[in-house]
Residue frames relative to the residue before (quaternion, step in Angstrom):
aa qw qx qy qz dx dy dz
M 1.0000 0.0000 0.0000 0.0000 0.00 0.00 0.00
A 0.6665 0.5026 -0.3041 0.4591 3.58 0.89 -0.95
E 0.6504 0.5181 -0.3144 0.4579 3.56 1.01 -0.85
E 0.6494 0.5123 -0.3160 0.4647 3.57 0.98 -0.83
S 0.6434 0.5210 -0.3168 0.4629 3.58 1.00 -0.82
A 0.6498 0.5180 -0.3167 0.4574 3.58 0.98 -0.86
K 0.6486 0.5121 -0.3183 0.4645 3.56 0.99 -0.83
R 0.6572 0.5105 -0.3103 0.4596 3.56 0.96 -0.90
S 0.6464 0.5240 -0.3128 0.4580 3.57 0.99 -0.87
T 0.6560 0.5078 -0.3124 0.4627 3.58 0.95 -0.88
A 0.6535 0.5206 -0.3176 0.4483 3.57 0.93 -0.87
L 0.6753 0.4852 -0.2952 0.4705 3.56 0.95 -0.88
N 0.6143 0.5505 -0.3475 0.4459 3.57 1.00 -0.80
N 0.6692 0.5181 -0.3032 0.4380 3.56 0.93 -0.89
E 0.6612 0.5146 -0.3030 0.4541 3.57 1.20 -0.46
L 0.5686 0.6120 -0.3898 0.3876 3.60 1.21 -0.25
T 0.1973 0.7819 -0.5516 0.2130 3.53 0.25 1.34
L 0.6518 -0.5074 0.3816 0.4148 3.56 -1.25 0.33
D 0.6338 0.5340 -0.3325 0.4501 3.58 1.00 -0.78
R 0.6198 0.5461 -0.3466 0.4444 3.57 1.05 -0.73
W 0.6811 0.4779 -0.2999 0.4666 3.60 0.86 -0.91
E 0.6364 0.5211 -0.3348 0.4597 3.58 1.00 -0.77
A 0.6508 0.5192 -0.3137 0.4567 3.58 0.98 -0.84
A 0.5974 0.5693 -0.3643 0.4315 3.59 1.07 -0.67
W 0.6650 0.4756 -0.2999 0.4915 3.58 1.00 -0.80
T 0.6634 0.5222 -0.3045 0.4411 3.59 0.90 -0.92
N 0.7541 0.3801 -0.1914 0.5002 3.57 1.03 -0.85
N 0.4670 -0.7009 0.4230 0.3343 3.56 1.28 0.29
E 0.4819 0.6606 -0.4310 0.3816 3.57 0.99 0.90
A 0.3880 0.7121 -0.4910 0.3181 3.58 1.18 0.50
R 0.0924 -0.8609 0.4994 0.0295 3.55 0.50 1.25
W 0.6137 0.5821 -0.3444 0.4074 3.58 1.19 -0.45
H 0.5460 0.6361 -0.4090 0.3606 3.60 1.17 -0.38
Q 0.1707 -0.7763 0.6024 0.0733 3.56 -0.99 0.92
D 0.4281 -0.7637 0.4226 0.2342 3.55 -0.35 1.29
N 0.7846 0.3278 -0.1610 0.5010 3.58 1.01 -0.79
G 0.6333 -0.5114 0.3413 0.4700 3.57 1.22 0.32
N 0.5757 -0.5975 0.4403 0.3432 3.55 -1.31 0.14
E 0.3654 -0.7833 0.4620 0.1987 3.58 -0.27 1.30
T 0.6756 0.4908 -0.3110 0.4539 3.60 0.90 -0.83
M 0.5883 0.5577 -0.3635 0.4591 3.57 1.08 -0.66
W 0.7139 0.4529 -0.2612 0.4659 3.58 0.86 -0.96
K 0.5333 0.6105 -0.3970 0.4304 3.57 1.22 -0.38
H 0.7870 0.3244 -0.1464 0.5039 3.60 0.99 -0.85
F 0.5652 0.6768 -0.3743 0.2870 3.57 1.06 -0.72
P 0.6624 0.5112 -0.3455 0.4249 3.66 0.74 -0.85
K 0.6719 0.4842 -0.3014 0.4726 3.60 0.94 -0.83
L 0.6188 0.5414 -0.3477 0.4506 3.60 1.00 -0.75
V 0.6603 0.4970 -0.3038 0.4740 3.57 0.96 -0.85
A 0.6722 0.5032 -0.2990 0.4534 3.57 0.89 -0.94
D 0.6880 0.4866 -0.2845 0.4570 3.59 0.96 -0.85
N 0.7548 0.4105 -0.2125 0.4654 3.57 0.97 -0.86
F 0.7878 0.1732 -0.0982 0.5829 3.57 1.15 -0.53
P 0.0142 -0.8637 0.5039 0.0033 3.61 0.68 1.06
D 0.7651 0.3501 -0.1846 0.5080 3.57 1.11 -0.57
R 0.6734 0.4701 -0.2983 0.4864 3.58 1.23 0.25
Q 0.3583 -0.7345 0.5445 0.1889 3.55 -0.98 0.91
P 0.6712 -0.5134 0.3444 0.4090 3.62 -1.16 0.50
I 0.6031 0.6104 -0.3594 0.3668 3.59 1.01 -0.76
V 0.7327 0.3872 -0.2376 0.5067 3.62 1.15 -0.47
L 0.6286 0.5494 -0.3275 0.4424 3.60 1.28 0.02
K 0.2337 -0.7765 0.5756 0.1055 3.55 -1.08 0.82
V 0.1606 -0.7869 0.5938 0.0497 3.56 -1.00 0.97
F 0.1569 -0.7745 0.6071 0.0835 3.57 -0.99 0.90
V 0.0929 -0.7967 0.5972 0.0060 3.58 -0.91 1.00
P 0.1819 -0.8088 0.5502 0.1003 3.64 -0.20 1.21
L 0.8344 0.0678 -0.0972 0.5382 3.57 -1.12 0.77
C 0.0937 0.8943 -0.4308 0.0768 3.51 1.00 1.00
G 0.2641 -0.7572 0.5540 0.2234 3.62 1.09 -0.50
K 0.6184 -0.4788 0.3892 0.4868 3.56 -0.78 -1.07
A 0.0752 0.8620 -0.4970 0.0653 3.55 1.11 0.81
K 0.4515 -0.6974 0.4962 0.2521 3.56 -0.81 1.05
D 0.5128 0.6516 -0.4170 0.3723 3.59 1.18 -0.46
M 0.6258 0.5509 -0.3464 0.4301 3.59 1.00 -0.76
L 0.6479 0.5095 -0.3179 0.4686 3.57 0.98 -0.81
L 0.6652 0.5070 -0.3045 0.4558 3.58 0.93 -0.92
L 0.6401 0.5136 -0.3195 0.4738 3.59 1.02 -0.79
H 0.6452 0.5270 -0.3094 0.4585 3.55 0.98 -0.87
K 0.6647 0.5056 -0.3015 0.4601 3.59 0.96 -0.85
M 0.6438 0.5146 -0.3159 0.4701 3.58 1.19 -0.53
G 0.6357 -0.5597 0.3191 0.4252 3.57 1.26 -0.21
F 0.5044 0.6521 -0.4296 0.3684 3.59 1.26 -0.19
T 0.3703 -0.6363 0.6122 0.2885 3.53 -1.30 0.39
V 0.1049 -0.8315 0.5453 -0.0145 3.56 -0.61 1.19
V 0.0360 -0.7781 0.6271 -0.0027 3.55 -0.91 1.00
G 0.0439 -0.7955 0.6043 0.0010 3.56 -0.78 1.06
V 0.1709 -0.7495 0.6259 0.1315 3.54 -1.30 0.33
E 0.0537 0.7915 -0.6016 0.0929 3.56 -0.89 1.00
F 0.4438 -0.7077 0.4805 0.2669 3.59 -0.93 0.87
A 0.7236 0.4342 -0.2479 0.4758 3.58 0.85 -0.96
S 0.4326 -0.7156 0.4878 0.2507 3.58 -0.93 0.87
Q 0.5961 0.6250 -0.3668 0.3457 3.60 1.03 -0.75
P 0.7041 0.4469 -0.3110 0.4559 3.67 0.70 -0.87
I 0.5926 0.5505 -0.3801 0.4488 3.61 1.09 -0.53
K 0.6551 0.5036 -0.2997 0.4768 3.56 0.90 -0.94
E 0.6805 0.4888 -0.2908 0.4619 3.57 0.90 -0.94
F 0.6022 0.5721 -0.3687 0.4173 3.59 1.00 -0.73
F 0.7242 0.4334 -0.2588 0.4699 3.57 0.73 -1.01
E 0.6658 0.4996 -0.3115 0.4584 3.60 1.01 -0.72
E 0.7062 0.4756 -0.2731 0.4478 3.59 0.82 -0.98
N 0.7416 0.3878 -0.2179 0.5022 3.58 1.07 -0.67
L 0.3931 -0.7605 0.4420 0.2679 3.56 1.34 0.17
V 0.3187 0.7386 -0.5193 0.2885 3.55 0.93 0.95
D 0.3656 -0.7300 0.5369 0.2128 3.58 -0.65 1.12
I 0.1736 -0.7984 0.5700 0.0866 3.56 -1.02 0.79
K 0.5182 -0.5965 0.5101 0.3398 3.51 -1.30 0.43
T 0.4277 -0.7099 0.4947 0.2616 3.57 -0.94 0.85
D 0.7901 0.1360 -0.0748 0.5930 3.58 1.17 -0.50
P 0.1235 -0.8392 0.5255 0.0663 3.59 0.36 1.23
A 0.3201 -0.7677 0.5317 0.1594 3.55 -0.83 1.04
I 0.3063 0.7128 -0.5681 0.2746 3.55 0.25 1.32
A 0.3204 -0.7635 0.5335 0.1725 3.54 -0.59 1.17
S 0.4316 0.6744 -0.4805 0.3578 3.57 0.03 1.29
D 0.4521 -0.6601 0.5203 0.2986 3.54 -1.25 0.40
Q 0.5578 0.5925 -0.3855 0.4350 3.58 1.30 0.11
K 0.4626 -0.6735 0.5088 0.2712 3.55 -1.27 0.45
Y 0.0221 -0.8173 0.5747 -0.0358 3.58 -0.70 1.10
T 0.1823 -0.7042 0.6699 0.1485 3.51 -1.29 0.59
V 0.0887 -0.8354 0.5414 -0.0339 3.57 -0.65 1.17
S 0.4687 -0.6640 0.5079 0.2854 3.57 -0.97 0.86
S 0.6669 -0.5416 0.3385 0.3839 3.56 -1.19 0.53
D 0.7013 0.4342 -0.2793 0.4916 3.60 1.13 -0.55
G 0.4965 -0.7056 0.3929 0.3181 3.59 1.30 0.06
K 0.6331 0.5755 -0.3185 0.4081 3.61 1.25 0.10
L 0.7036 0.3172 -0.2525 0.5836 3.58 1.30 0.22
I 0.0686 0.8291 -0.5344 0.1492 3.55 -0.25 1.32
I 0.0274 -0.7863 0.6172 0.0100 3.58 -0.92 0.92
G 0.2151 -0.7729 0.5873 0.1070 3.53 -0.82 1.07
Q 0.2427 -0.7842 0.5579 0.1216 3.55 -1.02 0.81
G 0.5562 0.5822 -0.4484 0.3882 3.56 -0.76 1.10
D 0.7224 -0.3956 0.3342 0.4581 3.54 -1.37 -0.10
L 0.5262 -0.6622 0.4319 0.3131 3.59 -0.73 1.06
F 0.6902 0.5001 -0.2913 0.4343 3.58 0.94 -0.86
G 0.5906 0.5474 -0.3731 0.4608 3.57 1.28 0.01
F 0.6351 0.4933 -0.3181 0.5021 3.56 1.33 -0.11
T 0.0052 0.8052 -0.5880 0.0767 3.55 -0.78 1.08
P 0.6877 -0.4494 0.3383 0.4589 3.61 -1.20 0.14
E 0.6481 0.5458 -0.3184 0.4252 3.58 1.14 -0.56
N 0.8158 0.2460 -0.1422 0.5038 3.63 1.00 -0.63
L 0.4791 0.6123 -0.4661 0.4223 3.58 1.25 0.24
P 0.6557 -0.5162 0.3559 0.4207 3.63 -1.14 0.38
F 0.7754 0.0892 -0.0469 0.6233 3.58 1.17 -0.67
A 0.4884 -0.6903 0.4539 0.2807 3.56 -1.01 0.77
K 0.8010 0.1674 -0.0590 0.5718 3.59 1.09 -0.72
Y 0.1650 -0.7819 0.5977 0.0640 3.53 -1.23 0.68
D 0.4801 -0.6915 0.4715 0.2626 3.54 -1.04 0.86
I 0.7890 0.1366 -0.0321 0.5982 3.55 1.14 -0.72
I 0.0916 -0.7443 0.6568 0.0791 3.55 -1.11 0.76
W 0.1203 -0.7699 0.6245 0.0530 3.56 -0.85 1.00
D 0.0571 -0.8214 0.5648 -0.0547 3.54 -0.29 1.36
R 0.1341 0.7865 -0.5842 0.1490 3.53 -0.01 1.32
G 0.8542 0.0221 -0.0424 0.5178 3.58 -0.28 1.24
S 0.5414 0.6306 -0.4017 0.3845 3.59 1.23 0.20
F 0.6977 0.4474 -0.2718 0.4890 3.58 0.71 -1.05
E 0.6612 0.5268 -0.3026 0.4401 3.57 1.01 -0.82
A 0.6555 0.5037 -0.3033 0.4739 3.60 1.26 -0.33
M 0.5652 0.6203 -0.3722 0.3966 3.57 1.30 -0.09
N 0.4403 -0.6426 0.5583 0.2854 3.55 -1.00 0.84
D 0.6513 -0.5354 0.3613 0.3983 3.57 -1.12 0.61
A 0.6557 0.5366 -0.3142 0.4282 3.58 0.98 -0.83
D 0.7123 0.4513 -0.2507 0.4755 3.60 1.16 -0.60
R 0.5130 0.6955 -0.4067 0.2960 3.58 1.18 -0.37
P 0.6325 0.5252 -0.3716 0.4313 3.68 0.89 -0.65
K 0.7114 0.4275 -0.2815 0.4817 3.62 0.82 -0.88
Y 0.5709 0.5672 -0.3804 0.4556 3.58 1.19 -0.49
A 0.6780 0.4879 -0.2904 0.4669 3.57 0.82 -1.00
K 0.6400 0.5263 -0.3250 0.4558 3.58 1.01 -0.79
L 0.6689 0.4978 -0.2998 0.4634 3.59 0.91 -0.89
L 0.7053 0.4616 -0.2860 0.4557 3.57 0.74 -1.03
S 0.6231 0.5368 -0.3436 0.4534 3.60 1.00 -0.72
S 0.6537 0.5378 -0.3161 0.4284 3.57 1.01 -0.79
L 0.6737 0.5103 -0.2864 0.4514 3.59 1.24 -0.41
L 0.6421 0.5590 -0.3206 0.4152 3.62 1.19 -0.40
T 0.4503 -0.6833 0.5061 0.2725 3.57 -0.91 0.95
E 0.6727 -0.5193 0.3460 0.3977 3.58 -1.22 0.43
E 0.7569 0.3569 -0.1974 0.5107 3.59 1.03 -0.76
G 0.5089 0.6952 -0.3916 0.3231 3.59 1.28 -0.01
F 0.2780 -0.7373 0.5784 0.2112 3.56 -1.32 0.02
Y 0.2926 -0.7344 0.6001 0.1220 3.50 -1.25 0.76
F 0.1167 -0.7990 0.5895 0.0195 3.58 -0.51 1.23
I 0.0083 0.8416 -0.5350 0.0734 3.58 -0.50 1.18
N 0.1716 -0.7690 0.6133 0.0553 3.54 -1.03 0.96
T 0.0922 0.7998 -0.5849 0.0986 3.60 -0.68 1.10
P 0.4821 -0.6737 0.4718 0.3018 3.62 -1.16 0.44
D 0.1368 -0.7525 0.6383 0.0875 3.53 -1.30 0.47
Y 0.2023 0.7641 -0.5894 0.1667 3.57 -0.79 1.04
D 0.6238 -0.5360 0.4198 0.3840 3.56 -1.34 0.20
L 0.3715 -0.7684 0.4817 0.1986 3.58 -0.47 1.22
S 0.5925 0.5583 -0.3775 0.4414 3.59 1.20 -0.31
E 0.6727 0.4851 -0.2881 0.4787 3.58 1.26 -0.35
Y 0.8156 0.0313 0.0779 0.5725 3.55 1.02 -0.81
G 0.2784 -0.7937 0.5210 0.1449 3.56 -1.05 0.72
G 0.6130 -0.5461 0.3521 0.4495 3.59 1.28 -0.04
P 0.6077 -0.0332 -0.7559 -0.2413 1.54 -2.48 0.16
P 0.5304 -0.1131 -0.8350 -0.0928 1.54 -2.40 0.71
L 0.5068 -0.6618 0.4637 0.3002 3.55 -1.17 0.58
A 0.5001 -0.6811 0.4516 0.2865 3.56 -0.85 1.01
A 0.0590 0.7797 -0.6217 0.0454 3.56 -1.16 0.65
Q 0.1092 -0.7976 0.5928 0.0208 3.54 -0.20 1.32
K 0.7663 -0.3867 0.2477 0.4494 3.56 -1.33 0.14
E 0.6862 0.4937 -0.3026 0.4403 3.61 0.85 -0.92
V 0.6082 0.5371 -0.3523 0.4664 3.59 1.14 -0.57
I 0.6593 0.5016 -0.3026 0.4714 3.56 0.93 -0.92
E 0.6504 0.5216 -0.3117 0.4558 3.58 0.96 -0.88
N 0.6139 0.5672 -0.3477 0.4248 3.57 1.05 -0.69
Y 0.7470 0.3934 -0.2163 0.4903 3.58 0.94 -0.87
F 0.7464 0.2841 -0.1743 0.5760 3.59 1.10 -0.67
S 0.0214 0.8774 -0.4782 0.0314 3.56 0.80 1.07
D 0.6546 0.5083 -0.3162 0.4616 3.61 1.19 -0.36
M 0.6809 0.4630 -0.2809 0.4931 3.58 1.29 0.05
N 0.4231 -0.6307 0.5809 0.2927 3.51 -1.31 0.48
V 0.1643 -0.7961 0.5794 0.0593 3.57 -0.88 0.96
E 0.0318 -0.8106 0.5838 -0.0327 3.57 -0.68 1.13
L 0.3504 -0.7250 0.5557 0.2070 3.56 -0.87 0.99
L 0.1845 -0.8057 0.5575 0.0776 3.57 -0.75 1.09
D 0.8204 -0.0510 0.0922 0.5620 3.58 0.97 -0.77
R 0.0995 -0.7502 0.6501 0.0684 3.53 -1.34 0.44
T 0.0421 0.7953 -0.6023 0.0552 3.58 -0.75 1.03
S 0.5201 -0.6316 0.4676 0.3345 3.57 -1.14 0.53
M 0.0616 -0.7866 0.6132 0.0378 3.56 -1.05 0.81
L 0.3401 0.7475 -0.4936 0.2864 3.56 1.26 0.45
N 0.0669 0.7859 -0.6106 0.0703 3.57 -0.84 1.00
D 0.7516 -0.4041 0.2630 0.4501 3.57 -1.28 0.05
Y 0.6117 0.5613 -0.3573 0.4280 3.58 1.03 -0.72
F 0.7234 0.4209 -0.2546 0.4845 3.58 0.79 -0.97
K 0.5835 0.5548 -0.3735 0.4607 3.60 1.12 -0.56
S 0.6556 0.5196 -0.3123 0.4502 3.57 1.02 -0.79
H 0.6760 0.4495 -0.2845 0.5100 3.57 1.27 -0.32
G 0.6782 -0.5545 0.2656 0.4027 3.57 1.26 0.39
L 0.5153 0.6570 -0.4230 0.3520 3.60 1.22 0.04
T 0.2122 -0.7604 0.6013 0.1234 3.54 -1.10 0.80
R 0.7778 0.0989 -0.0782 0.6158 3.58 1.31 -0.24
M 0.1307 0.7603 -0.6312 0.0803 3.55 -1.03 0.81
D 0.0640 -0.8201 0.5684 -0.0162 3.55 -0.58 1.17
A 0.3269 -0.6862 0.6075 0.2307 3.53 -1.27 0.49
L 0.1792 -0.7855 0.5878 0.0732 3.57 -0.76 1.10
Y 0.1327 -0.7805 0.6079 0.0606 3.56 -1.02 0.84
H 0.0008 0.8053 -0.5902 0.0557 3.56 -0.51 1.23
V 0.1927 -0.7270 0.6377 0.1662 3.53 -1.23 0.49
M 0.1337 -0.7943 0.5910 0.0439 3.55 -0.97 0.92
K 0.0045 -0.7675 0.6410 -0.0129 3.52 -1.14 0.81
W 0.6254 -0.5588 0.3928 0.3772 3.53 -1.19 0.58
K 0.4605 -0.6501 0.5286 0.2931 3.56 -1.07 0.77
A 0.5668 -0.5914 0.4471 0.3593 3.57 -1.13 0.65
K 0.3345 -0.7472 0.5419 0.1903 3.56 -0.95 0.89
């Protein structure tokens, strides 16, 4: 059984390519998209902001959303006053995000970069299109971010890519900022992914310079995952902050 699970996990990992994610959007198979935003994230987010930035208003805070798709959370954050920067490989969800949410865009965004960006008319909602690893502090609109909202990004990384992913995302977080991450948890003997499981100890392994705190656990088991043999699947919500030096 363990050998079969390992083989299945390896096969699925090998399929996690950029073309695969783009095809999911093109074929209307982006099952991870949540039309109304992530409810559990919003359950905790206001308190996290108040606790970590008691003297700062949203208007001066920047949020980074890796592999953002067309997440409604970005629109809600923007409406609250945050400056929001997302990165997505597929062009379709970016186009749909601005069209479906009726967000006006600049026809000629003034961002000095070799990357492709779509920018709201007020300049505070920006989505870059391309391979996440092509975006760095040097060519992103801002080098550092106060908040990172990682919903479905780390869990989409093959094991081989997780070290450089953690290094990149860590390089974007300010010293006083927080990293809010949502990952799945399930029995690896039942299923190999995707999405790829990531419990607290897995996250701690890659983000070893941060303290990791579990804030919430909710069930995300549905008919799709049941059909793949899962009897339990939970969504874990952790917040990470830099360890004291």
